[in-house]
C-alpha positions as CSV (number, residue, x, y, z in Angstrom):
1,M,37.3,-32.4,-24.3
2,E,37.9,-34.2,-21.0
3,K,36.3,-32.6,-18.0
4,P,38.4,-31.6,-15.0
5,Y,35.9,-33.2,-12.7
6,Q,33.9,-36.4,-12.4
7,A,30.1,-35.7,-12.3
8,E,29.5,-39.0,-10.5
9,A,31.9,-38.0,-7.7
10,C,30.1,-34.7,-6.8
11,D,28.3,-34.4,-3.4
12,F,25.1,-33.1,-5.2
13,S,24.0,-31.4,-8.3
14,G,21.1,-29.2,-9.5
15,W,20.0,-26.5,-11.8
16,A,21.6,-23.1,-11.2
17,T,19.3,-21.5,-13.8
18,R,16.5,-22.6,-16.1
19,N,15.8,-21.1,-19.5
20,D,12.5,-19.5,-20.5
21,L,11.4,-19.3,-16.8
22,K,9.2,-16.2,-16.4
23,C,10.1,-14.3,-13.2
24,S,7.6,-12.5,-11.1
25,D,8.8,-9.1,-12.4
26,G,8.2,-10.3,-16.0
27,R,11.9,-10.9,-16.9
28,V,12.8,-14.2,-18.7
29,I,16.3,-15.8,-18.7
30,R,16.9,-16.9,-22.3
31,R,18.8,-19.8,-23.7
32,D,22.6,-19.5,-23.6
33,A,22.5,-16.4,-21.5
34,F,25.3,-17.9,-19.5
35,K,26.8,-20.0,-22.3
36,H,30.3,-18.7,-21.9
37,N,30.3,-19.9,-18.2
38,D,30.2,-23.6,-19.5
39,G,32.9,-25.6,-17.8
40,I,34.1,-23.0,-15.3
41,K,34.5,-23.5,-11.6
42,V,32.9,-21.0,-9.2
43,P,32.7,-20.8,-5.4
44,L,29.8,-22.6,-3.6
45,V,28.8,-20.4,-0.8
46,W,26.1,-20.1,1.9
47,N,23.0,-17.9,1.1
48,H,25.1,-15.4,-0.9
49,Q,27.1,-14.3,2.1
50,H,30.7,-13.1,1.4
51,N,31.7,-11.4,4.7
52,D,33.3,-14.5,6.2
53,P,35.5,-17.1,4.6
54,R,33.6,-19.8,6.5
55,N,30.7,-19.1,4.3
56,V,32.6,-20.7,1.4
57,L,31.4,-24.3,1.4
58,G,33.3,-25.7,-1.6
59,H,33.0,-25.2,-5.4
60,A,30.7,-25.9,-8.3
61,W,31.4,-26.8,-11.9
62,L,29.0,-25.3,-14.4
63,E,27.6,-27.0,-17.4
64,N,25.6,-25.1,-20.0
65,R,22.7,-27.2,-21.3
66,D,19.7,-26.6,-23.7
67,E,17.5,-26.2,-20.6
68,G,19.8,-23.9,-18.6
69,V,22.9,-24.1,-16.5
70,Y,23.5,-27.3,-14.4
71,A,25.9,-27.3,-11.4
72,Y,28.0,-30.2,-10.1
73,C,28.8,-29.2,-6.5
74,F,31.6,-30.4,-4.2
75,F,31.9,-29.6,-0.5
76,N,35.2,-28.9,1.1
77,D,36.4,-30.6,4.3
78,S,35.8,-27.5,6.5
79,E,33.4,-27.6,9.4
80,S,31.0,-25.4,7.4
81,G,31.3,-27.7,4.5
82,E,30.5,-30.8,6.6
83,I,27.5,-29.1,8.1
84,A,26.2,-28.1,4.7
85,R,26.8,-31.7,3.4
86,T,24.6,-33.0,6.3
87,L,21.8,-30.4,5.6
88,V,21.7,-31.3,1.9
89,K,21.8,-35.0,2.6
90,H,18.8,-34.9,4.9
91,G,16.8,-32.5,2.6
92,D,16.9,-29.6,5.0
93,I,18.3,-27.4,2.3
94,C,17.1,-28.2,-1.2
95,A,17.6,-25.3,-3.6
96,L,20.3,-23.3,-5.4
97,S,20.5,-19.8,-6.7
98,I,23.2,-17.7,-8.4
99,Y,24.8,-14.4,-8.1
100,A,25.5,-12.8,-11.5
101,N,26.7,-9.5,-12.9
102,Q,27.4,-7.9,-16.3
103,L,23.8,-8.6,-17.1
104,Q,22.5,-7.5,-20.5
105,Q,18.8,-7.2,-21.0
106,N,16.7,-6.5,-24.1
107,G,13.2,-5.7,-23.0
108,P,12.1,-8.5,-20.6
109,N,14.7,-10.9,-21.9
110,V,18.0,-11.5,-20.0
111,L,20.5,-12.3,-22.8
112,H,23.9,-12.4,-21.2
113,G,25.6,-12.4,-17.9
114,T,28.5,-13.8,-15.9
115,I,27.9,-16.2,-13.0
116,R,30.2,-15.3,-10.1
117,E,29.0,-17.8,-7.5
118,V,26.4,-20.5,-6.7
119,S,24.7,-20.5,-3.3
120,L,22.8,-23.0,-1.2
121,V,19.5,-21.3,-0.2
122,H,16.3,-22.1,1.5
123,A,13.8,-23.4,-1.1
124,G,11.3,-20.9,0.4
125,A,13.4,-18.0,-0.8
126,N,11.5,-18.4,-4.1
127,P,7.8,-17.3,-4.2
128,G,7.8,-18.3,-7.9
129,A,10.9,-17.5,-10.0
130,F,12.2,-14.0,-9.5
131,I,15.3,-11.8,-10.0
132,D,16.3,-9.7,-7.1
133,S,18.2,-6.7,-8.5
134,M,18.9,-3.0,-7.8
135,L,17.0,-0.3,-9.8
136,N,20.0,1.1,-11.7
137,H,20.4,4.2,-13.8
138,G,21.1,2.2,-17.0
139,E,18.6,2.2,-19.8
140,D,18.7,-1.5,-20.9
141,S,20.6,-3.5,-18.3
142,D,21.0,-4.4,-14.6
143,E,24.5,-4.4,-13.3
144,E,24.0,-7.4,-11.0
145,A,21.3,-9.7,-9.7
146,V,20.6,-12.7,-7.5
147,I,18.5,-15.1,-9.6
148,Y,16.3,-17.7,-7.8
149,T,14.9,-20.7,-9.7
150,G,14.0,-23.0,-6.8
151,M,14.7,-26.3,-8.5
152,S,15.3,-29.3,-6.3
153,L,18.7,-30.8,-5.8
154,S,19.8,-34.3,-6.8
155,L,22.0,-36.4,-4.5
156,S,22.6,-39.3,-6.9
157,H,23.6,-39.6,-10.5
158,S,23.5,-43.4,-10.9
159,D,19.8,-43.6,-11.6
160,N,19.5,-40.8,-14.0
161,K,21.0,-40.2,-17.4
162,K,22.8,-37.0,-18.1
163,G,20.3,-34.3,-19.0
164,D,17.3,-36.2,-17.6
165,N,16.3,-34.0,-14.8
166,T,12.5,-34.4,-14.9
167,M,10.9,-33.2,-11.7
168,P,9.3,-36.0,-9.8
169,N,5.5,-36.1,-9.5
170,N,4.7,-35.1,-5.9
171,E,1.1,-36.3,-6.0
172,K,0.8,-39.7,-4.2
173,T,-1.4,-42.5,-5.3
174,V,-3.6,-44.4,-2.8
175,Q,-1.0,-47.3,-3.0
176,D,1.8,-44.8,-2.3
177,V,-0.1,-43.7,0.9
178,I,-0.6,-47.3,2.0
179,D,3.0,-48.2,1.3
180,S,4.2,-45.3,3.4
181,M,2.5,-46.7,6.5
182,T,4.4,-48.8,9.0
183,E,3.3,-52.4,9.6
184,E,1.7,-51.3,12.9
185,Q,-0.4,-48.6,11.1
186,K,-1.5,-51.1,8.5
187,N,-2.6,-53.5,11.3
188,V,-4.6,-50.7,13.0
189,M,-6.2,-49.8,9.7
190,Y,-7.2,-53.3,8.9
191,A,-8.4,-53.9,12.5
192,L,-10.7,-50.8,12.4
193,I,-12.0,-51.7,9.0
194,G,-12.7,-55.2,10.2
195,Q,-14.4,-54.2,13.4
196,V,-17.8,-55.8,13.2
197,L,-20.6,-55.9,15.6
198,E,-22.2,-59.3,16.3
199,D,-25.4,-60.0,14.4
200,A,-28.0,-59.4,17.0
201,N,-31.0,-61.5,16.9
202,E,-33.7,-59.4,18.6
203,E,-36.2,-62.2,18.5
204,D,-34.0,-64.6,20.5
205,D,-32.7,-62.6,23.5
206,E,-31.7,-65.8,25.2
207,K,-29.7,-67.0,22.3
208,N,-28.1,-63.6,22.0
209,Q,-27.3,-63.6,25.7
210,N,-25.7,-67.1,25.5
211,E,-23.7,-66.0,22.5
212,E,-22.5,-62.9,24.3
213,E,-21.5,-65.0,27.3
214,S,-19.7,-67.6,25.2
215,T,-17.9,-65.2,22.8
216,M,-14.7,-63.6,23.9
217,K,-14.8,-59.9,23.3
218,H,-11.8,-58.8,21.3
219,N,-9.7,-55.7,21.4
220,V,-9.5,-54.1,18.0
221,F,-5.9,-53.4,18.6
222,D,-5.1,-57.0,19.3
223,N,-4.8,-58.7,16.0
224,D,-4.2,-62.1,17.6
225,A,-7.5,-62.2,19.4
226,R,-10.5,-61.5,17.3
227,T,-13.8,-63.3,16.5
228,E,-14.7,-64.5,13.0
229,S,-17.5,-62.0,12.9
230,A,-15.2,-59.2,13.7
231,Y,-12.6,-60.2,11.1
232,L,-12.3,-58.6,7.7
233,S,-10.6,-61.1,5.3
234,H,-7.5,-60.5,3.4
235,A,-9.6,-60.7,0.2
236,D,-11.9,-57.9,1.5
237,Q,-8.9,-55.8,2.3
238,E,-7.5,-56.3,-1.2
239,S,-11.0,-55.5,-2.6
240,I,-11.1,-52.1,-0.7
241,I,-7.6,-51.2,-1.9
242,S,-8.3,-52.2,-5.5
243,L,-11.5,-50.1,-5.4
244,A,-9.6,-47.1,-4.0
245,K,-7.0,-47.3,-6.8
246,S,-9.6,-47.3,-9.5
247,N,-10.1,-44.1,-11.5
248,S,-13.7,-43.9,-10.6
249,V,-13.0,-43.7,-6.8
250,G,-9.5,-42.6,-6.2
251,S,-9.8,-42.3,-2.4
252,L,-9.3,-44.9,0.3
253,R,-12.0,-43.2,2.5
254,T,-14.5,-43.3,-0.4
255,A,-13.6,-47.0,-1.0
256,M,-14.3,-47.8,2.7
257,E,-17.6,-46.1,2.6
258,I,-18.7,-47.9,-0.6
259,F,-17.6,-51.3,0.8
260,A,-19.4,-50.6,4.1
261,E,-22.5,-49.7,2.2
262,E,-22.4,-52.8,-0.1
263,H,-21.6,-55.1,2.9
264,S,-24.1,-53.6,5.4
265,D,-25.1,-57.1,6.4
266,T,-21.5,-57.6,7.6
267,L,-20.4,-54.1,8.8
268,S,-22.9,-52.7,11.3
269,H,-21.6,-49.1,11.3
270,G,-18.9,-46.8,9.8
271,I,-15.5,-46.1,11.3
272,D,-15.1,-43.0,13.3
273,N,-12.1,-40.7,12.9
274,I,-10.7,-42.8,10.0
275,E,-8.7,-39.8,8.9
276,T,-6.3,-40.4,11.8
277,L,-4.9,-43.4,9.8
278,F,-3.7,-41.2,6.9
279,P,-0.3,-39.5,6.7
280,E,-0.1,-35.7,7.0
281,Y,-0.9,-33.4,4.1
282,K,2.0,-32.6,1.9
283,D,2.6,-29.4,-0.1
284,V,2.5,-29.9,-3.9
285,R,5.0,-27.2,-4.2
286,P,7.1,-27.0,-0.9
287,G,8.3,-23.7,0.3
288,A,6.8,-20.3,0.2
289,P,3.2,-19.9,-1.0
290,E,2.8,-19.0,-4.7
291,L,1.9,-15.3,-5.3
292,L,-1.5,-14.5,-6.8
293,T,-1.0,-11.0,-8.3
294,T,-2.3,-8.7,-10.9
295,D,-0.2,-8.3,-14.0
296,Q,3.4,-7.3,-13.1
297,G,5.1,-7.4,-16.5
298,W,4.3,-3.9,-17.5
299,V,5.6,-2.6,-14.1
300,S,9.2,-3.5,-14.9
301,K,8.9,-2.1,-18.4
302,V,7.8,1.2,-17.1
303,L,10.6,1.4,-14.4
304,N,13.2,0.3,-17.0
305,K,12.1,2.7,-19.8
306,V,11.7,6.0,-17.8
307,H,14.6,8.3,-17.8
308,K,16.6,8.0,-14.5
309,S,17.8,11.4,-13.2
310,P,20.2,12.0,-10.3
311,I,18.2,15.2,-9.7
312,S,15.0,15.1,-7.7
313,R,14.0,18.8,-8.0
314,I,13.0,18.8,-11.7
315,R,12.5,22.0,-13.8
316,T,11.5,22.0,-17.5
317,R,11.6,25.1,-19.7
318,Q,10.4,25.5,-23.3
319,T,9.9,28.6,-25.5
320,D,6.5,28.5,-27.3
321,V,7.0,29.6,-30.9
322,R,3.8,27.9,-32.3
323,N,2.0,31.2,-32.8
324,I,3.9,31.6,-36.1
325,E,1.6,34.4,-37.4
326,K,2.9,36.9,-34.8
327,L,6.5,35.8,-35.3
328,R,6.6,35.8,-39.1
329,A,9.3,37.7,-40.9
330,R,8.0,40.7,-42.8
331,G,8.8,42.2,-46.2
332,Y,10.2,45.8,-46.1
333,K,8.7,48.6,-48.3
334,K,10.9,51.6,-48.8
335,G,9.8,54.6,-46.7
336,N,7.7,52.6,-44.2
337,K,8.5,52.0,-40.6
338,K,9.7,48.5,-39.6
339,E,7.4,46.8,-37.1
340,Y,8.4,44.5,-34.3
341,I,7.3,40.8,-34.3
342,G,5.2,39.4,-31.5
343,N,6.7,38.2,-28.2
344,V,7.5,34.6,-27.6
345,E,6.2,32.8,-24.5
346,L,8.4,31.0,-22.0
347,I,6.9,27.8,-20.6
348,H,8.3,26.3,-17.4
349,R,7.3,24.2,-14.4
350,T,9.0,22.7,-11.4
351,T,8.4,19.3,-9.7
352,D,9.5,18.6,-6.2
353,P,10.1,15.1,-4.7
354,Q,7.9,13.0,-2.4
355,T,8.7,10.0,-0.2
356,V,6.9,6.8,-1.1
357,Y,7.3,3.9,1.2
358,V,6.1,0.4,2.2
359,K,6.2,-0.5,5.9
360,S,5.6,-4.0,7.4
361,K,6.3,-6.1,10.4
362,L,6.6,-9.7,11.4
363,E,6.3,-11.3,14.9
364,R,9.6,-12.9,15.8
365,D,7.7,-16.0,17.1
366,D,6.2,-16.5,13.6
367,I,9.6,-16.0,12.0
368,I,11.0,-18.8,14.2
369,D,8.1,-21.2,13.8
370,I,7.9,-20.9,10.0
371,Q,10.7,-23.4,9.1
372,D,10.0,-24.4,5.4
373,F,11.0,-21.0,3.9
374,D,12.6,-17.7,4.7
375,V,9.5,-15.6,5.6
376,V,11.6,-12.4,6.2
377,R,13.0,-12.6,2.6
378,Y,9.5,-13.5,1.3
379,M,8.0,-10.4,2.9
380,Y,10.8,-8.2,1.5
381,N,10.0,-9.4,-2.0
382,L,6.3,-8.7,-1.5
383,D,7.1,-5.2,-0.3
384,R,9.5,-4.5,-3.1
385,M,6.9,-5.8,-5.7
386,N,4.2,-3.6,-4.1
387,L,6.5,-0.5,-4.1
388,N,7.5,-1.0,-7.8
389,E,3.8,-1.4,-8.8
390,E,2.9,1.7,-6.8
391,L,5.6,3.8,-8.5
392,A,4.7,2.6,-12.0
393,T,1.0,3.2,-11.4
394,A,1.6,6.7,-10.1
395,I,3.7,7.5,-13.2
396,M,1.2,6.3,-15.7
397,I,-2.3,6.9,-14.3
398,G,-2.0,8.2,-10.7
399,D,-2.4,6.2,-7.5
400,G,-6.3,6.5,-7.6
401,R,-6.7,7.9,-4.0
402,E,-8.8,10.9,-3.5
403,I,-7.2,14.3,-3.1
404,G,-6.3,14.7,0.7
405,A,-6.6,11.0,1.4
406,D,-4.1,9.4,3.8
407,G,-1.1,8.0,1.8
408,K,-2.0,10.0,-1.4
409,I,1.0,10.3,-3.8
410,A,0.7,14.0,-4.8
411,P,0.0,14.3,-8.6
412,D,2.3,17.4,-8.6
413,K,5.2,15.4,-7.2
414,I,4.9,12.3,-9.4
415,R,2.9,13.6,-12.2
416,P,0.6,11.0,-13.9
417,I,0.9,10.9,-17.7
418,W,-2.8,10.4,-18.0
419,L,-3.9,13.3,-15.8
420,D,-1.1,15.7,-16.9
421,D,-1.9,19.1,-18.4
422,E,-3.0,19.3,-22.0
423,L,0.3,21.0,-22.9
424,Y,2.2,17.7,-22.0
425,T,-0.5,15.1,-22.7
426,I,-2.8,15.2,-25.7
427,H,-6.2,13.9,-24.6
428,T,-8.3,12.6,-27.5
429,D,-11.6,10.7,-27.7
430,V,-12.2,7.4,-29.5
431,D,-15.0,8.4,-31.9
432,I,-17.1,5.3,-32.1
433,A,-20.2,7.1,-33.2
434,G,-18.4,8.9,-36.0
435,M,-16.8,5.7,-37.2
436,T,-20.1,3.9,-37.2
437,A,-21.7,6.6,-39.2
438,T,-18.9,6.5,-41.7
439,L,-19.2,2.7,-42.1
440,Q,-23.0,3.0,-42.5
441,G,-22.5,5.3,-45.5
442,N,-23.2,8.6,-43.9
443,G,-19.6,9.5,-44.5
444,I,-16.8,8.4,-46.7
445,P,-16.9,4.5,-46.6
446,I,-13.6,3.0,-45.5
447,Q,-14.0,-0.3,-47.3
448,G,-16.6,0.5,-49.9
449,T,-20.3,0.6,-49.7
450,E,-22.3,-1.4,-47.1
451,T,-19.2,-2.0,-45.1
452,A,-21.2,-2.2,-41.9
453,A,-23.0,-5.2,-43.2
454,H,-19.8,-7.1,-43.7
455,F,-17.8,-6.2,-40.6
456,G,-18.7,-6.6,-37.0
457,E,-18.6,-4.3,-34.0
458,N,-15.0,-5.3,-33.2
459,Y,-13.8,-4.0,-36.6
460,I,-15.6,-0.7,-36.0
461,Y,-14.1,-0.3,-32.6
462,A,-10.6,-1.2,-33.8
463,E,-10.8,1.2,-36.7
464,A,-12.0,4.0,-34.4
465,V,-9.1,3.4,-32.0
466,I,-6.5,3.4,-34.8
467,Q,-8.0,6.4,-36.5
468,S,-8.2,8.5,-33.3
469,L,-4.6,7.6,-32.3
470,L,-3.2,8.3,-35.7
471,Y,-5.0,11.7,-36.0
472,A,-3.8,12.7,-32.5
473,R,-0.2,11.8,-33.5
474,E,-0.3,14.8,-35.9
475,K,0.2,17.0,-32.8
476,Y,2.6,14.6,-31.0
477,K,6.0,16.1,-30.2
478,G,7.6,13.2,-28.3
479,S,11.0,11.7,-29.1
480,G,12.0,8.4,-30.6
481,T,9.7,5.4,-30.9
482,S,6.6,5.4,-28.7
483,D,4.8,2.5,-27.1
484,F,1.1,1.9,-26.5
485,Y,-0.1,1.0,-23.0
486,C,-3.7,-0.4,-22.7
487,T,-5.9,-3.0,-21.1
488,P,-5.7,-6.7,-22.3
489,H,-9.4,-6.4,-23.2
490,L,-8.8,-3.6,-25.7
491,V,-6.1,-5.7,-27.4
492,N,-8.4,-8.7,-27.6
493,V,-11.3,-6.6,-29.1
494,M,-9.0,-5.3,-31.9
495,L,-7.5,-8.7,-32.5
496,L,-11.0,-10.2,-33.0
497,A,-11.9,-7.8,-35.8
498,R,-12.9,-9.9,-38.8
499,D,-13.8,-9.4,-42.5
500,L,-16.7,-10.8,-44.5
501,N,-15.1,-14.2,-44.8
502,G,-14.4,-14.4,-41.0
503,R,-10.7,-13.8,-41.4
504,R,-9.1,-11.7,-38.7
505,I,-7.8,-8.3,-39.8
506,Y,-4.9,-8.5,-37.5
507,D,-3.3,-12.0,-37.1
508,K,-1.0,-11.0,-34.2
509,V,-0.2,-8.2,-31.8
510,S,2.8,-7.1,-34.0
511,D,0.4,-6.4,-36.9
512,L,-1.8,-4.4,-34.5
513,A,1.3,-2.4,-33.3
514,A,2.2,-1.7,-36.9
515,A,-1.3,-0.3,-37.6
516,L,-1.1,1.9,-34.5
517,N,2.5,3.0,-35.6
518,V,4.0,2.1,-32.2
519,G,7.0,0.0,-31.2
520,E,5.3,-2.2,-28.7
521,I,1.9,-2.8,-27.2
522,I,2.1,-3.3,-23.5
523,T,-0.9,-4.5,-21.5
524,A,-1.8,-3.5,-18.0
525,E,-4.9,-4.9,-16.3
526,Q,-4.6,-2.1,-13.7
527,F,-5.9,0.4,-16.4
528,E,-9.3,-1.4,-16.6
529,G,-12.3,0.7,-15.5
530,K,-10.3,3.9,-14.8
531,T,-12.2,7.1,-15.4
532,R,-11.7,10.9,-14.8
533,T,-14.1,13.8,-14.7
534,T,-13.2,16.9,-16.8
535,A,-13.6,20.5,-15.8
536,D,-16.9,20.6,-17.8
537,G,-18.3,17.6,-15.9
538,K,-17.8,15.0,-18.6
539,I,-16.7,11.5,-17.6
540,K,-13.8,10.1,-19.7
541,K,-12.8,6.4,-19.6
542,L,-9.2,5.5,-20.2
543,R,-8.5,3.3,-23.2
544,G,-4.8,3.6,-23.6
545,L,-1.7,5.8,-23.3
546,M,0.9,6.3,-26.0
547,C,4.3,7.7,-25.2
548,N,8.0,7.2,-25.2
549,L,8.9,6.9,-21.5
550,S,12.4,8.3,-22.1
551,D,10.5,11.6,-22.2
552,Y,9.4,11.0,-18.6
553,S,12.1,11.8,-16.0
554,L,12.1,9.9,-12.6
555,G,14.5,11.8,-10.4
556,A,16.1,10.8,-7.1
557,T,19.2,12.4,-5.5
558,K,21.8,10.3,-3.8
559,G,20.2,8.7,-0.7
560,G,16.7,9.0,-2.2
561,E,17.0,5.8,-4.2
562,I,15.0,2.7,-3.1
563,T,16.4,1.9,0.4
564,H,15.7,-0.9,2.8
565,F,15.7,-0.3,6.6
566,T,15.1,-3.0,9.2
567,D,14.7,-2.7,13.0
568,F,13.8,-5.0,15.8
569,D,11.3,-3.8,18.4
570,I,12.4,-5.3,21.8
571,D,9.2,-4.2,23.5
572,F,6.8,-5.9,21.1
573,N,9.2,-8.6,19.9
574,Q,8.7,-7.6,16.2
575,E,10.9,-7.5,13.2
576,K,10.1,-4.3,11.3
577,S,10.9,-3.4,7.7
578,L,10.8,-0.2,5.7
579,L,11.2,0.2,2.0
580,E,11.3,3.8,0.7
581,T,12.3,6.1,-2.0
582,R,12.2,9.8,-2.4
583,C,11.7,10.8,-6.0
584,S,9.9,13.1,-8.4
585,G,8.5,12.4,-11.7
586,A,7.2,14.4,-14.7
587,L,7.1,14.5,-18.5
588,T,9.9,16.8,-19.7
589,R,8.7,17.4,-23.2
590,V,5.5,19.1,-24.2
591,M,2.9,17.1,-26.1
592,S,5.0,13.9,-25.6
593,A,2.1,11.6,-24.6
594,I,-1.4,10.8,-26.0
595,A,-4.2,9.7,-23.7
596,L,-6.9,7.8,-25.7
597,E,-10.3,8.1,-23.9
598,E,-13.9,7.3,-24.4
599,D,-16.7,9.6,-23.3
600,V,-19.0,7.6,-21.1
601,T,-21.0,10.6,-19.7
602,D,-24.6,9.6,-19.0
603,N,-26.6,12.3,-20.8
604,S,-30.0,10.8,-20.0
């Protein structure tokens, strides 16, 4: 089918999205997520701004490829279009992003969506790939999102075959550095390298004096007037460059030092401030600094899986009929008085909301001076990530601050699943000692006699975790399919369980999930080393949490959702930002979670 456009005639092109690119919040855009957008034309706009028709710069034709969606972009003849054409041509703007809606998501995978527009954005808007979207009330999808991938643009198609969009290697060789110098810079470099002191003959002062009088002193910056003793031959220069390009050296400075040492009879001293000859440092990945964070994948899973409620003042009520002996129906014997059954107990609790916020500021001078990326947007993404992580942590294990500490998220406002009352969270210990005794023959052997001699400690630990969790499930009253949240280390210990022949018991995580009878195992390194002290003084170390987060209600009334406020302080010339939400959180079903712990009390 003939295309309605000519790719070679476009002003520029670039990747609108890339497949299998893991975003900072853990989501992944999968192949053909936007397949139905192949061949359509969408507006090309400036920085996703739609409040002014002058922000429309032209249009883009979309092409779905195996690697993602590629865009061929054409500027219009408007003033804004001409300005944008100049910015792209000179490399001042070098990245695209898309606005999409009707997104469908399965777990972390974005499977479907509709691209509504392509935008020119600052490359620095991307601190690593990310999807900037609202926290909606839907269970499995986001309504809309701005998706940044930060890939470089291409201004020419003549040198590249279609589909060949390999990113250039930004690391320059020594030859590249030398080639980037002007002729004048090269002359200065060679002159400085070739600066040689006269071979002083201390035994013949008169001869030295005569030579000094008869020799014209040369200016190292004057290449046309230099003595033979101060001249570095072209062969020497080539030797230094060849040495610098070798794998064993790889540095022009090191090559100069080696040459100077090997030719100490010719060169009397090193070269001061040689670094002034070299070009400026270049970022390997231009734009905003990459983020070094703790694991964030589980955060989005928690916030996506919890039940979103439009009510922030939560009340739960249950009638406890577990004491069946008192409530049993009775047989009647003629002539006897009929007795009343026992009373049922009504269980209820209420949870009020609390405001959780992240406040930050930037000096306006810094905002203006930072030119290679949008530092305001960058800080907003950091604040949003921190707020999401704090909410997810408070929901699962509590914020970790001491009671009464400044900034404490009250555990009766957003109730941590791990620290919740025994009526809602079943706390059970991993019985390592009991499992060891069983395997040593003091109990019923799991794999026959002398099992401990054939299996290592990892097997014992894995079996103890599985047995403890499965036994605790006998009391579990949660709904649907539950998931298991634990540290990466616990998963690794269980995966490394081996039999007598060295074969692993569990080949992959899905096998382990089946043994634990859970839908998914989700790791969170933030769980590592967390302990609590019980009422009787015992210290319990968290090993994992099992629950279906649809049994946890996160409530926020209208206006209490995550909201972003900005303000400019004239007195202090500062741009201030406030991200906040007012919400409550609690398990709404009794015995709907299991906290797997290990008793680490020091009884010595």
